[in-house]
N, C-alpha and C positions, 0 to 999 in steps of 0.2 A: 504494500499500500504506500501511498505517498504522504509525506508529512512536511509541513513548513516548520523549519527549525531556526531559532535565533542563534546565529553563530557568534555574536559578540554584543555585549551591552555597552553602548556608547551613544554619543550624539548623532552619529551616523548609524542608522539602523541597518544591520546586515542580517538578511534572512536567506535561507536556501531551501529549495524544494528537494527533499531526499527520499529515496526508496527505503522503507524500513519494514522489518518483519511484522506480520500481524501478531498482536500480542496473544499469548495463551491466557485463557480465562478459566476460572473455576466454576463449579456448579452453582455458586452463589453470586456470580457476576454475569453481566451482559456486555456484549459488544455492539455498539450502535454504528450503523453505516451512515455517514454524513456526506451529502452532496454539496452543500454550501454552508458557510458560516459567516458571521459578522465579526468585525474587529472593533473593540471599544477604542475610540480615539484618545481617550484619557489614558488608557493603558499604554498606547504608543508613546505618548508624551512622557509617562513615568519611565518607561524603558529607556528613552533617550535622555533622561535626567533633566527634563524641562518642567517638572512639577515639584 
């Protein structure tokens, strides 16, 4: 599966799209397939150290 991963926390936000293994789950967990998601703009500011 694909994952967007933050490669470095700094004022210049560096992210990569990487292929990662599908996580193994237990009988008490679920794995949810996501087609799209949003990004909180305040979180981006916090990651970049602007908040």
